[in-house]
Predicted model as a PDB file, atoms N, CA, C, CB and O in Angstrom, pLDDT in the B-factor column:
MODEL        1                                                                  
ATOM      1  N   MET A   1     -11.267   8.334 -13.224  1.00 78.00           N  
ATOM      2  CA  MET A   1     -10.042   8.822 -13.796  1.00 78.00           C  
ATOM      3  C   MET A   1      -9.814  10.071 -13.733  1.00 78.00           C  
ATOM      4  CB  MET A   1      -9.903   8.546 -14.982  1.00 78.00           C  
ATOM      5  O   MET A   1     -10.595  10.539 -14.561  1.00 78.00           O  
ATOM      6  N   SER A   2      -9.220  10.943 -13.262  1.00 80.00           N  
ATOM      7  CA  SER A   2      -9.074  12.201 -13.452  1.00 80.00           C  
ATOM      8  C   SER A   2      -7.832  12.954 -13.357  1.00 80.00           C  
ATOM      9  CB  SER A   2      -9.815  12.655 -12.765  1.00 80.00           C  
ATOM     10  O   SER A   2      -7.082  12.657 -12.427  1.00 80.00           O  
ATOM     11  N   ASP A   3      -7.448  13.977 -14.245  1.00 80.00           N  
ATOM     12  CA  ASP A   3      -5.963  14.740 -14.041  1.00 80.00           C  
ATOM     13  C   ASP A   3      -5.999  15.718 -13.051  1.00 80.00           C  
ATOM     14  CB  ASP A   3      -5.422  15.506 -15.322  1.00 80.00           C  
ATOM     15  O   ASP A   3      -5.021  16.464 -13.104  1.00 80.00           O  
ATOM     16  N   ASN A   4      -6.766  15.959 -12.199  1.00 84.00           N  
ATOM     17  CA  ASN A   4      -6.650  17.007 -11.069  1.00 84.00           C  
ATOM     18  C   ASN A   4      -6.908  16.876  -9.452  1.00 84.00           C  
ATOM     19  CB  ASN A   4      -7.519  17.952 -11.451  1.00 84.00           C  
ATOM     20  O   ASN A   4      -7.383  17.670  -8.640  1.00 84.00           O  
ATOM     21  N   HIS A   5      -6.344  15.403  -9.314  1.00 81.00           N  
ATOM     22  CA  HIS A   5      -6.539  15.127  -8.047  1.00 81.00           C  
ATOM     23  C   HIS A   5      -7.753  14.546  -7.659  1.00 81.00           C  
ATOM     24  CB  HIS A   5      -6.361  16.137  -7.407  1.00 81.00           C  
ATOM     25  O   HIS A   5      -7.576  13.725  -6.759  1.00 81.00           O  
ATOM     26  N   THR A   6      -8.945  14.671  -8.012  1.00 83.00           N  
ATOM     27  CA  THR A   6     -10.476  14.486  -7.518  1.00 83.00           C  
ATOM     28  C   THR A   6     -10.771  13.146  -8.072  1.00 83.00           C  
ATOM     29  CB  THR A   6     -11.631  15.685  -8.102  1.00 83.00           C  
ATOM     30  O   THR A   6     -11.933  12.905  -7.745  1.00 83.00           O  
ATOM     31  N   GLY A   7     -10.312  12.204  -8.718  1.00 83.00           N  
ATOM     32  CA  GLY A   7     -10.732  10.864  -8.922  1.00 83.00           C  
ATOM     33  C   GLY A   7      -9.555   9.737  -7.886  1.00 83.00           C  
ATOM     34  O   GLY A   7      -8.567  10.090  -7.243  1.00 83.00           O  
ATOM     35  N   VAL A   8     -10.097   8.431  -8.044  1.00 86.00           N  
ATOM     36  CA  VAL A   8      -9.778   7.166  -8.062  1.00 86.00           C  
ATOM     37  C   VAL A   8      -8.225   7.061  -8.329  1.00 86.00           C  
ATOM     38  CB  VAL A   8     -10.633   6.470  -9.053  1.00 86.00           C  
ATOM     39  O   VAL A   8      -7.364   6.913  -7.462  1.00 86.00           O  
ATOM     40  N   VAL A   9      -8.089   7.132  -9.271  1.00 91.00           N  
ATOM     41  CA  VAL A   9      -6.984   7.141 -10.337  1.00 91.00           C  
ATOM     42  C   VAL A   9      -6.572   8.207 -11.336  1.00 91.00           C  
ATOM     43  CB  VAL A   9      -7.235   6.183 -11.086  1.00 91.00           C  
ATOM     44  O   VAL A   9      -7.483   8.727 -11.980  1.00 91.00           O  
ATOM     45  N   ASP A  10      -5.208   8.642 -11.573  1.00 89.00           N  
ATOM     46  CA  ASP A  10      -4.906   9.341 -12.196  1.00 89.00           C  
ATOM     47  C   ASP A  10      -4.740   9.097 -13.747  1.00 89.00           C  
ATOM     48  CB  ASP A  10      -4.103   9.657 -11.600  1.00 89.00           C  
ATOM     49  O   ASP A  10      -5.083   8.027 -14.252  1.00 89.00           O  
ATOM     50  N   GLU A  11      -4.220  10.093 -14.454  1.00 87.00           N  
ATOM     51  CA  GLU A  11      -4.461   9.613 -16.180  1.00 87.00           C  
ATOM     52  C   GLU A  11      -3.518   8.620 -16.558  1.00 87.00           C  
ATOM     53  CB  GLU A  11      -4.215  10.880 -17.360  1.00 87.00           C  
ATOM     54  O   GLU A  11      -3.571   8.197 -17.713  1.00 87.00           O  
ATOM     55  N   LYS A  12      -2.591   8.143 -15.705  1.00 90.00           N  
ATOM     56  CA  LYS A  12      -2.047   6.996 -15.953  1.00 90.00           C  
ATOM     57  C   LYS A  12      -2.331   5.712 -15.314  1.00 90.00           C  
ATOM     58  CB  LYS A  12      -0.973   7.201 -15.843  1.00 90.00           C  
ATOM     59  O   LYS A  12      -1.715   4.647 -15.361  1.00 90.00           O  
ATOM     60  N   LEU A  13      -3.535   6.096 -14.632  1.00 92.00           N  
ATOM     61  CA  LEU A  13      -3.906   4.802 -13.857  1.00 92.00           C  
ATOM     62  C   LEU A  13      -3.187   4.419 -12.430  1.00 92.00           C  
ATOM     63  CB  LEU A  13      -3.602   3.641 -14.814  1.00 92.00           C  
ATOM     64  O   LEU A  13      -3.074   3.294 -11.941  1.00 92.00           O  
ATOM     65  N   ARG A  14      -2.864   5.312 -12.053  1.00 93.00           N  
ATOM     66  CA  ARG A  14      -1.772   4.881 -10.560  1.00 93.00           C  
ATOM     67  C   ARG A  14      -3.209   5.669  -9.703  1.00 93.00           C  
ATOM     68  CB  ARG A  14       0.525   6.005 -10.315  1.00 93.00           C  
ATOM     69  O   ARG A  14      -3.937   6.623  -9.979  1.00 93.00           O  
ATOM     70  N   MET A  15      -3.126   4.670  -8.533  1.00 93.00           N  
ATOM     71  CA  MET A  15      -4.017   5.164  -7.699  1.00 93.00           C  
ATOM     72  C   MET A  15      -3.573   6.565  -7.212  1.00 93.00           C  
ATOM     73  CB  MET A  15      -4.224   4.219  -6.633  1.00 93.00           C  
ATOM     74  O   MET A  15      -2.371   6.829  -7.207  1.00 93.00           O  
ATOM     75  N   GLU A  16      -4.604   7.591  -6.750  1.00 89.00           N  
ATOM     76  CA  GLU A  16      -4.176   8.603  -5.947  1.00 89.00           C  
ATOM     77  C   GLU A  16      -3.589   8.085  -4.543  1.00 89.00           C  
ATOM     78  CB  GLU A  16      -5.320   9.532  -5.774  1.00 89.00           C  
ATOM     79  O   GLU A  16      -2.504   8.528  -4.166  1.00 89.00           O  
ATOM     80  N   ALA A  17      -4.123   7.379  -3.956  1.00 88.00           N  
ATOM     81  CA  ALA A  17      -3.728   7.347  -2.757  1.00 88.00           C  
ATOM     82  C   ALA A  17      -2.414   6.449  -2.335  1.00 88.00           C  
ATOM     83  CB  ALA A  17      -4.834   6.994  -2.122  1.00 88.00           C  
ATOM     84  O   ALA A  17      -1.976   6.134  -1.229  1.00 88.00           O  
ATOM     85  N   TYR A  18      -1.963   6.164  -3.685  1.00 90.00           N  
ATOM     86  CA  TYR A  18      -0.853   5.041  -3.196  1.00 90.00           C  
ATOM     87  C   TYR A  18      -0.074   5.275  -4.470  1.00 90.00           C  
ATOM     88  CB  TYR A  18      -1.411   3.232  -2.890  1.00 90.00           C  
ATOM     89  O   TYR A  18      -0.619   5.542  -5.541  1.00 90.00           O  
ATOM     90  N   ASP A  19       1.477   5.137  -4.262  1.00 85.00           N  
ATOM     91  CA  ASP A  19       2.237   5.438  -5.590  1.00 85.00           C  
ATOM     92  C   ASP A  19       2.742   4.388  -6.407  1.00 85.00           C  
ATOM     93  CB  ASP A  19       3.352   6.207  -5.349  1.00 85.00           C  
ATOM     94  O   ASP A  19       3.200   4.682  -7.511  1.00 85.00           O  
ATOM     95  N   ASN A  20       2.724   3.112  -5.992  1.00 90.00           N  
ATOM     96  CA  ASN A  20       2.860   2.405  -6.742  1.00 90.00           C  
ATOM     97  C   ASN A  20       1.832   1.111  -7.086  1.00 90.00           C  
ATOM     98  CB  ASN A  20       3.917   2.226  -6.456  1.00 90.00           C  
ATOM     99  O   ASN A  20       2.091  -0.062  -7.358  1.00 90.00           O  
ATOM    100  N   LEU A  21       0.675   1.767  -6.968  1.00 95.00           N  
ATOM    101  CA  LEU A  21      -0.432   0.716  -7.614  1.00 95.00           C  
ATOM    102  C   LEU A  21      -1.161   1.244  -8.632  1.00 95.00           C  
ATOM    103  CB  LEU A  21      -1.488   0.217  -6.643  1.00 95.00           C  
ATOM    104  O   LEU A  21      -1.789   2.294  -8.496  1.00 95.00           O  
ATOM    105  N   TYR A  22      -1.137   0.580  -9.696  1.00 96.00           N  
ATOM    106  CA  TYR A  22      -1.786   0.815 -10.769  1.00 96.00           C  
ATOM    107  C   TYR A  22      -3.331   0.052 -10.997  1.00 96.00           C  
ATOM    108  CB  TYR A  22      -0.811   0.481 -11.756  1.00 96.00           C  
ATOM    109  O   TYR A  22      -3.289  -1.148 -10.724  1.00 96.00           O  
ATOM    110  N   ILE A  23      -4.440   0.466 -11.370  1.00 94.00           N  
ATOM    111  CA  ILE A  23      -5.468  -0.336 -11.655  1.00 94.00           C  
ATOM    112  C   ILE A  23      -5.650   0.003 -13.393  1.00 94.00           C  
ATOM    113  CB  ILE A  23      -6.821   0.034 -10.590  1.00 94.00           C  
ATOM    114  O   ILE A  23      -5.465   1.064 -13.990  1.00 94.00           O  
ATOM    115  N   CYS A  24      -6.029  -1.172 -13.845  1.00 93.00           N  
ATOM    116  CA  CYS A  24      -6.721  -1.380 -15.149  1.00 93.00           C  
ATOM    117  C   CYS A  24      -7.577  -2.307 -15.471  1.00 93.00           C  
ATOM    118  CB  CYS A  24      -5.986  -1.518 -15.987  1.00 93.00           C  
ATOM    119  O   CYS A  24      -7.365  -3.478 -15.785  1.00 93.00           O  
ATOM    120  N   ASP A  25      -8.606  -1.701 -15.375  1.00 90.00           N  
ATOM    121  CA  ASP A  25      -9.739  -2.755 -15.072  1.00 90.00           C  
ATOM    122  C   ASP A  25     -11.208  -1.659 -15.546  1.00 90.00           C  
ATOM    123  CB  ASP A  25      -9.686  -3.373 -13.017  1.00 90.00           C  
ATOM    124  O   ASP A  25     -11.146  -0.434 -15.445  1.00 90.00           O  
ATOM    125  N   VAL A  26     -12.143  -2.217 -15.928  1.00 88.00           N  
ATOM    126  CA  VAL A  26     -13.586  -1.592 -16.319  1.00 88.00           C  
ATOM    127  C   VAL A  26     -14.369  -0.358 -14.907  1.00 88.00           C  
ATOM    128  CB  VAL A  26     -14.779  -3.271 -16.553  1.00 88.00           C  
ATOM    129  O   VAL A  26     -15.337   0.402 -14.858  1.00 88.00           O  
ATOM    130  N   SER A  27     -13.516  -0.681 -14.183  1.00 86.00           N  
ATOM    131  CA  SER A  27     -14.197   0.312 -12.805  1.00 86.00           C  
ATOM    132  C   SER A  27     -13.415   1.721 -12.846  1.00 86.00           C  
ATOM    133  CB  SER A  27     -13.850  -0.497 -10.989  1.00 86.00           C  
ATOM    134  O   SER A  27     -13.715   2.550 -11.987  1.00 86.00           O  
ATOM    135  N   VAL A  28     -12.517   2.006 -13.717  1.00 87.00           N  
ATOM    136  CA  VAL A  28     -11.716   2.926 -13.946  1.00 87.00           C  
ATOM    137  C   VAL A  28     -12.618   4.318 -15.225  1.00 87.00           C  
ATOM    138  CB  VAL A  28     -10.274   1.979 -14.517  1.00 87.00           C  
ATOM    139  O   VAL A  28     -12.393   5.526 -15.297  1.00 87.00           O  
ATOM    140  N   PHE A  29     -13.522   3.535 -15.959  1.00 84.00           N  
ATOM    141  CA  PHE A  29     -14.414   4.264 -16.434  1.00 84.00           C  
ATOM    142  C   PHE A  29     -15.136   5.069 -15.816  1.00 84.00           C  
ATOM    143  CB  PHE A  29     -15.015   3.722 -16.927  1.00 84.00           C  
ATOM    144  O   PHE A  29     -15.347   4.713 -14.657  1.00 84.00           O  
ATOM    145  N   PRO A  30     -15.847   6.500 -16.267  1.00 80.00           N  
ATOM    146  CA  PRO A  30     -16.416   7.163 -15.367  1.00 80.00           C  
ATOM    147  C   PRO A  30     -17.727   6.640 -15.799  1.00 80.00           C  
ATOM    148  CB  PRO A  30     -16.137   8.653 -15.303  1.00 80.00           C  
ATOM    149  O   PRO A  30     -18.458   7.360 -15.118  1.00 80.00           O  
ATOM    150  N   ILE A  31     -18.325   6.061 -16.305  1.00 81.00           N  
ATOM    151  CA  ILE A  31     -19.407   5.531 -16.640  1.00 81.00           C  
ATOM    152  C   ILE A  31     -19.443   4.331 -17.899  1.00 81.00           C  
ATOM    153  CB  ILE A  31     -20.158   6.665 -16.895  1.00 81.00           C  
ATOM    154  O   ILE A  31     -19.014   4.551 -19.032  1.00 81.00           O  
ATOM    155  N   ILE A  32     -19.964   3.201 -17.511  1.00 77.00           N  
ATOM    156  CA  ILE A  32     -20.235   1.787 -18.263  1.00 77.00           C  
ATOM    157  C   ILE A  32     -20.639   2.097 -19.648  1.00 77.00           C  
ATOM    158  CB  ILE A  32     -21.448   0.857 -17.558  1.00 77.00           C  
ATOM    159  O   ILE A  32     -21.849   2.312 -19.728  1.00 77.00           O  
ATOM    160  N   PRO A  33     -19.878   2.204 -20.974  1.00 77.00           N  
ATOM    161  CA  PRO A  33     -21.112   2.219 -21.881  1.00 77.00           C  
ATOM    162  C   PRO A  33     -21.973   0.974 -22.179  1.00 77.00           C  
ATOM    163  CB  PRO A  33     -20.687   2.660 -23.137  1.00 77.00           C  
ATOM    164  O   PRO A  33     -21.921  -0.114 -21.606  1.00 77.00           O  
ATOM    165  N   ALA A  34     -22.911   1.419 -23.361  1.00 78.00           N  
ATOM    166  CA  ALA A  34     -24.162   0.466 -23.258  1.00 78.00           C  
ATOM    167  C   ALA A  34     -23.362  -0.681 -24.235  1.00 78.00           C  
ATOM    168  CB  ALA A  34     -25.916   1.209 -23.951  1.00 78.00           C  
ATOM    169  O   ALA A  34     -23.678  -1.833 -23.938  1.00 78.00           O  
ATOM    170  N   ALA A  35     -22.555  -0.583 -25.152  1.00 82.00           N  
ATOM    171  CA  ALA A  35     -21.700  -1.328 -25.806  1.00 82.00           C  
ATOM    172  C   ALA A  35     -21.097  -2.110 -25.002  1.00 82.00           C  
ATOM    173  CB  ALA A  35     -20.893  -0.699 -26.483  1.00 82.00           C  
ATOM    174  O   ALA A  35     -21.208  -1.957 -23.786  1.00 82.00           O  
ATOM    175  N   ASN A  36     -20.248  -3.222 -25.620  1.00 84.00           N  
ATOM    176  CA  ASN A  36     -19.026  -3.829 -24.806  1.00 84.00           C  
ATOM    177  C   ASN A  36     -17.817  -3.463 -24.832  1.00 84.00           C  
ATOM    178  CB  ASN A  36     -18.821  -4.963 -25.017  1.00 84.00           C  
ATOM    179  O   ASN A  36     -17.266  -3.288 -25.919  1.00 84.00           O  
ATOM    180  N   PRO A  37     -17.349  -3.328 -24.003  1.00 88.00           N  
ATOM    181  CA  PRO A  37     -15.991  -2.458 -23.539  1.00 88.00           C  
ATOM    182  C   PRO A  37     -14.717  -3.198 -23.360  1.00 88.00           C  
ATOM    183  CB  PRO A  37     -16.200  -1.766 -22.141  1.00 88.00           C  
ATOM    184  O   PRO A  37     -13.815  -2.911 -22.572  1.00 88.00           O  
ATOM    185  N   SER A  38     -14.760  -4.121 -24.139  1.00 89.00           N  
ATOM    186  CA  SER A  38     -13.480  -4.945 -24.183  1.00 89.00           C  
ATOM    187  C   SER A  38     -12.560  -4.598 -25.180  1.00 89.00           C  
ATOM    188  CB  SER A  38     -13.739  -6.320 -24.371  1.00 89.00           C  
ATOM    189  O   SER A  38     -11.350  -4.751 -25.010  1.00 89.00           O  
ATOM    190  N   LEU A  39     -13.032  -4.154 -26.179  1.00 89.00           N  
ATOM    191  CA  LEU A  39     -11.633  -3.322 -27.151  1.00 89.00           C  
ATOM    192  C   LEU A  39     -11.420  -1.918 -26.323  1.00 89.00           C  
ATOM    193  CB  LEU A  39     -12.151  -2.813 -29.193  1.00 89.00           C  
ATOM    194  O   LEU A  39     -10.299  -1.442 -26.506  1.00 89.00           O  
ATOM    195  N   THR A  40     -12.239  -1.189 -25.482  1.00 87.00           N  
ATOM    196  CA  THR A  40     -11.635   0.109 -24.810  1.00 87.00           C  
ATOM    197  C   THR A  40     -11.033  -0.527 -23.652  1.00 87.00           C  
ATOM    198  CB  THR A  40     -12.743   1.364 -24.376  1.00 87.00           C  
ATOM    199  O   THR A  40     -10.598   0.250 -22.802  1.00 87.00           O  
ATOM    200  N   LEU A  41     -10.937  -1.517 -23.478  1.00 91.00           N  
ATOM    201  CA  LEU A  41     -10.208  -1.960 -21.770  1.00 91.00           C  
ATOM    202  C   LEU A  41      -8.909  -2.372 -22.216  1.00 91.00           C  
ATOM    203  CB  LEU A  41     -11.022  -3.471 -20.718  1.00 91.00           C  
ATOM    204  O   LEU A  41      -7.948  -2.249 -21.457  1.00 91.00           O  
ATOM    205  N   ALA A  42      -8.730  -3.029 -23.800  1.00 93.00           N  
ATOM    206  CA  ALA A  42      -7.426  -3.876 -24.220  1.00 93.00           C  
ATOM    207  C   ALA A  42      -6.564  -2.603 -24.687  1.00 93.00           C  
ATOM    208  CB  ALA A  42      -7.694  -5.190 -25.599  1.00 93.00           C  
ATOM    209  O   ALA A  42      -5.334  -2.640 -24.668  1.00 93.00           O  
ATOM    210  N   ALA A  43      -7.256  -1.521 -25.091  1.00 92.00           N  
ATOM    211  CA  ALA A  43      -6.507  -0.193 -25.355  1.00 92.00           C  
ATOM    212  C   ALA A  43      -6.296   0.235 -24.065  1.00 92.00           C  
ATOM    213  CB  ALA A  43      -7.260   0.926 -26.225  1.00 92.00           C  
ATOM    214  O   ALA A  43      -5.186   0.765 -24.127  1.00 92.00           O  
ATOM    215  N   LEU A  44      -6.548   0.291 -23.346  1.00 92.00           N  
ATOM    216  CA  LEU A  44      -6.282   1.154 -21.964  1.00 92.00           C  
ATOM    217  C   LEU A  44      -5.214   0.100 -21.332  1.00 92.00           C  
ATOM    218  CB  LEU A  44      -7.875   1.452 -20.820  1.00 92.00           C  
ATOM    219  O   LEU A  44      -4.366   0.545 -20.558  1.00 92.00           O  
ATOM    220  N   ALA A  45      -5.237  -1.249 -21.638  1.00 95.00           N  
ATOM    221  CA  ALA A  45      -3.972  -1.977 -20.633  1.00 95.00           C  
ATOM    222  C   ALA A  45      -2.921  -1.929 -21.360  1.00 95.00           C  
ATOM    223  CB  ALA A  45      -4.103  -3.568 -20.150  1.00 95.00           C  
ATOM    224  O   ALA A  45      -1.815  -1.979 -20.821  1.00 95.00           O  
ATOM    225  N   LEU A  46      -3.049  -1.828 -22.670  1.00 96.00           N  
ATOM    226  CA  LEU A  46      -2.066  -1.537 -23.544  1.00 96.00           C  
ATOM    227  C   LEU A  46      -1.230  -0.458 -23.784  1.00 96.00           C  
ATOM    228  CB  LEU A  46      -2.468  -1.667 -24.387  1.00 96.00           C  
ATOM    229  O   LEU A  46      -0.050  -0.456 -24.136  1.00 96.00           O  
ATOM    230  N   ARG A  47      -2.255   0.786 -23.466  1.00 95.00           N  
ATOM    231  CA  ARG A  47      -1.385   2.246 -22.818  1.00 95.00           C  
ATOM    232  C   ARG A  47      -1.013   1.751 -21.393  1.00 95.00           C  
ATOM    233  CB  ARG A  47      -2.492   3.925 -22.652  1.00 95.00           C  
ATOM    234  O   ARG A  47       0.212   1.773 -21.270  1.00 95.00           O  
ATOM    235  N   LEU A  48      -1.517   1.400 -20.501  1.00 95.00           N  
ATOM    236  CA  LEU A  48      -0.608   1.167 -19.354  1.00 95.00           C  
ATOM    237  C   LEU A  48       0.551   0.086 -19.378  1.00 95.00           C  
ATOM    238  CB  LEU A  48      -1.445   0.831 -18.275  1.00 95.00           C  
ATOM    239  O   LEU A  48       1.456   0.206 -18.552  1.00 95.00           O  
ATOM    240  N   ALA A  49       0.566  -0.653 -20.014  1.00 96.00           N  
ATOM    241  CA  ALA A  49       1.825  -1.704 -20.295  1.00 96.00           C  
ATOM    242  C   ALA A  49       2.852  -0.962 -20.898  1.00 96.00           C  
ATOM    243  CB  ALA A  49       1.494  -2.977 -21.302  1.00 96.00           C  
ATOM    244  O   ALA A  49       3.956  -1.269 -20.449  1.00 96.00           O  
ATOM    245  N   ASP A  50       2.868  -0.102 -21.748  1.00 96.00           N  
ATOM    246  CA  ASP A  50       3.381   1.103 -22.666  1.00 96.00           C  
ATOM    247  C   ASP A  50       4.553   2.201 -21.574  1.00 96.00           C  
ATOM    248  CB  ASP A  50       1.685   2.147 -23.283  1.00 96.00           C  
ATOM    249  O   ASP A  50       5.727   2.571 -21.546  1.00 96.00           O  
ATOM    250  N   HIS A  51       3.322   2.342 -20.830  1.00 94.00           N  
ATOM    251  CA  HIS A  51       3.330   3.443 -19.460  1.00 94.00           C  
ATOM    252  C   HIS A  51       4.608   2.356 -18.611  1.00 94.00           C  
ATOM    253  CB  HIS A  51       1.231   3.640 -18.316  1.00 94.00           C  
ATOM    254  O   HIS A  51       5.804   2.644 -18.645  1.00 94.00           O  
ATOM    255  N   LEU A  52       4.204   1.435 -18.076  1.00 95.00           N  
ATOM    256  CA  LEU A  52       4.889   0.686 -16.867  1.00 95.00           C  
ATOM    257  C   LEU A  52       6.384   0.158 -17.388  1.00 95.00           C  
ATOM    258  CB  LEU A  52       3.871  -0.716 -16.339  1.00 95.00           C  
ATOM    259  O   LEU A  52       7.240  -0.124 -16.550  1.00 95.00           O  
ATOM    260  N   THR A  53       6.659   0.036 -18.860  1.00 95.00           N  
ATOM    261  CA  THR A  53       7.672  -0.525 -19.234  1.00 95.00           C  
ATOM    262  C   THR A  53       8.888   0.983 -19.701  1.00 95.00           C  
ATOM    263  CB  THR A  53       7.109  -1.670 -20.482  1.00 95.00           C  
ATOM    264  O   THR A  53      10.056   0.799 -20.044  1.00 95.00           O  
ATOM    265  N   GLN A  54       8.321   2.169 -19.604  1.00 94.00           N  
ATOM    266  CA  GLN A  54       9.416   3.086 -19.267  1.00 94.00           C  
ATOM    267  C   GLN A  54       9.570   3.434 -17.658  1.00 94.00           C  
ATOM    268  CB  GLN A  54       9.164   4.416 -20.085  1.00 94.00           C  
ATOM    269  O   GLN A  54      10.188   4.442 -17.314  1.00 94.00           O  
ATOM    270  N   LEU A  55       9.190   2.868 -17.047  1.00 91.00           N  
ATOM    271  CA  LEU A  55       9.326   3.122 -15.549  1.00 91.00           C  
ATOM    272  C   LEU A  55      10.672   2.888 -15.502  1.00 91.00           C  
ATOM    273  CB  LEU A  55       8.463   2.222 -14.505  1.00 91.00           C  
ATOM    274  O   LEU A  55      11.134   1.936 -16.132  1.00 91.00           O  
ATOM    275  N   PRO A  56      11.696   3.941 -14.553  1.00 87.00           N  
ATOM    276  CA  PRO A  56      12.803   3.598 -14.231  1.00 87.00           C  
ATOM    277  C   PRO A  56      12.942   2.000 -13.282  1.00 87.00           C  
ATOM    278  CB  PRO A  56      13.247   4.854 -13.558  1.00 87.00           C  
ATOM    279  O   PRO A  56      14.045   1.590 -12.920  1.00 87.00           O  
TER     280      PRO A  56                                                      
ENDMDL                                                                          
END                                                                             
């Protein structure tokens, strides 16, 4: 995830190479934490859902 177009997805989880493709998965984490990432992924999914509901 990056905010300067150097990653695969931007801060809104949209693919840099495609306009209407969003990724919400552990693969967007820069590193996999040692602990279980389930709660972080759930928060990320809720954040993406909020963003998608605000699209025109």
